[in-house]
N, C-alpha and C positions, 0 to 999 in steps of 0.2 A: 454432418448436419450444418446447414447454412447458418451463418451468424446473424443474429437479430439484435441490432444496436438498441440501447436504452438511453434515456436522458443523461447528459453529462453531470448535472448537479442533482444530488440527493439531499435537498435542503428544506423540504417541507417539514414543519414542526413535528407532525405525527411520524414521519420517516426518521428524522434525526433522533428523536426520543426513543423510539423503538430500537434503533441501531445502538444507541448509547446504553440502553438497558439490556441488550442481548449479551449472552455469555460467550464471548469469543476468546476466553482466557487461554484455552489450550492452544489454538492456532496462533494467537498473538504472542504468547510466551515462546512457542517454538520458533517463531520468526526472530524474536529477540535473541534467543539462545543461538540460533544460526548465525546471527550477525556477530555476536560476542566471539564465537568460534572462528569467524572469518578474519576479523580485524586483529592486527598485532600491535596497534597503537595504544599506548597507555592513556592518552588524552587526545582531545580534538574537538571538532564540531561535526555533528551528524545532522543532516536535514531530512526530515520525513515529509516526502511529497504526498499530498492527499492524506493528511493526518487524521481526518475524521474527528471522532470525539476525544482523541488524545490518549487512549489507553496505551498504545505502543510507545508514544513519547514518554509517558510516565514509567513504563517498564524499562525503556532504554536508560532513563535517568537513574533508576534504581540499580540497574546492572552496571552502569558506567559512571560512577559518581564524579569522575574527573573530566567528564565530557560535557560540552554545551549541546543542548538538544533544541533544534528549531523545527517546529511543526507548521507546515504550510497547507492551507486548504482554501478552496473557492467559496465555501458555503458559510455565510455569516451566522446562521442558526447553528450549524455544526460547531463552529469555532467558539460560540458562546458556551456550549456544553463542554467543549474541551477546556476552556478557561476555568470553568467551575471545577472540573475534575482535577486540573493541575493545582488550583488553589487548595482543594480538599486534600490532595496528596502532599501538600507543603513543598511543591517543587517550583514555585515561582522564580526562584533565583537561578535555577538550572534550565528550565524549559521556557522558550519563547515561542509565541504563536504569531503567524503572519497570514493576513488575508490576501490571497493572490490566486491567479488562474494561469495554468499553463497554456501556451508557452510564456515564460516570464524570466526575469533575471533572478538567478539564485543568490540569496544573501551571502555575502562574504566569499571566502575561499574554503569550502568545506573539506574536511578529512574524509567524509563519507556521505553518500546519498542513498537513502532507502525509500521504499514505497511499497505499500500493501494494499491490494484490492482497488487500485486507482485506474489501471490501464483500460479495463473493459468499459469504463464510463467515458473515456475521451473520444470525441468525434474523429480525431486523427491520432492514432497511437504514436506516430512518429513525433509528436510534440513532446512526449516524455523522453523518448530515446534521443532525439536530436538536442534536446535541452541538456541532457547528461553528456552527450558527445561534445557538444560546443562549449560547455562551461565547467565541467569537472576538471579540476587540475590534475596534473600528473601525479600518480600515486593515490588518487581518491578511491576508496572502496565503494563498491556498488552492490546493492542487494534489492531485488524487486520480486515480489511475489503477487500471484493473482490466481483467480479460478481458471481451471482448464475446461474448455467447452466439451461436453460429452458428445458421443457420436449420434445420439438420438433424443428426442423429447422424453421417451420412455425412460431412458437412463437418467435424464435430468430430474424427472419426477421421483425416481428411486432415491437419488442423492438428497432431494429435499425431504422426503419422508425419513431418511436416516438421520440427517443432521439438523432439521428444523422442526421436528416433532414437538408439538406443544407450544411453539413460538407464536407471537401475535400474527394475525393474518397479513398485516402489511409487511412484516419481515419475511414471511414465507413467500409472498409474491415477489418481493425484491430479490430474494435468493434465487428463485427460479428464473426470473428475467436476467439476473446477472450471469447465471450459468449459460443461458442462451446467447448472451452478449460477449462472453469471454472468448479468448483466443487459444488456439491449439499450439503445441510446441513447434509444429512445423511452421505455422504462421509467424510465431515468435522468432524463430531462427532467421526468417527472411527479413523481419523488422531489424533485427540486430545487425545482420549483414548490410542492409541498406544504409544504416546509420553509422557504420564503421565501428560497431561494438561486437564483432563476431568473436572476439577473444573472451567475452563473458561466457560462463558455463551455464547450461540449462539442465535442471534436474526436476524430478517429480517426487516431492516429499510426502504426498498423500494422494488418495484417489480422486481428489477434487482440486488440487493446486499444482502449479508449476513454480519453480524458484530459479531466478537468474542471479548469479553471484560472480564477482571478480574484482579486478583492480584496473584502473586506467593506466596505460603505459606512459 
C-alpha cells in the first residue's frame, strides 16, 4: 500500500487533548521496559524526541530515578499538556521539556536518544535519523518505535477497530491516518543504511509497531 503522509504537527487543542486522554499505557510502558532492558548505564541523560503529552518521559523518570529526562516536541499545545502532567507526577526536578522542531541541535551530550510515534509525522524521515547520526555521541543508546504501515486499507481499518474501539472520533481518525502514513520495515532499513545507522537492529514487537534499537559505535 502506498504511503499517505499526514501533517507534521498534531497540535490542535482537540487533537492534543484527545491524545493526552487516550490510554496508551500498555504500549508506552512496553517502550520504557524495552529501553530499561537495553541500557546498561546506571545514570545519564535520555532525550525523548517528539515527547507528546509527556507520558513516556514520566514513565522513564519513574523507571530510571538517577537519570535526567529531556522531552522535546514541536507543538506548544502538546508541551503545555506535558508540563501539566510532569507537574502532577511531581517530576519537575527530573524531567525537562524543550520546544523545538527537527532538524535541531540536541541538548547536551545525551546518554540515550529515544522516540516513539514521531517518524511518520516528519515530512523528511531522514531529519530524525540524520540528527541522531550527526549528534549522538559514541556509546549513545538509541531506541525508536513507530507504527508499521499495513499492506492494505482494509488491514488498517481492522487495526483501528481492534485498538481504537470506543475512542473519540478525532483519535480514531488520527490513528487510521497515522497507519497510512507509517513506514514499513523495508523502508526503515533503507533509511538507516542511508544515514549510516545500519548497525541498529529492527524488530516487530507487535502487529502494528516496529522497533529500532542499538548503540552508536
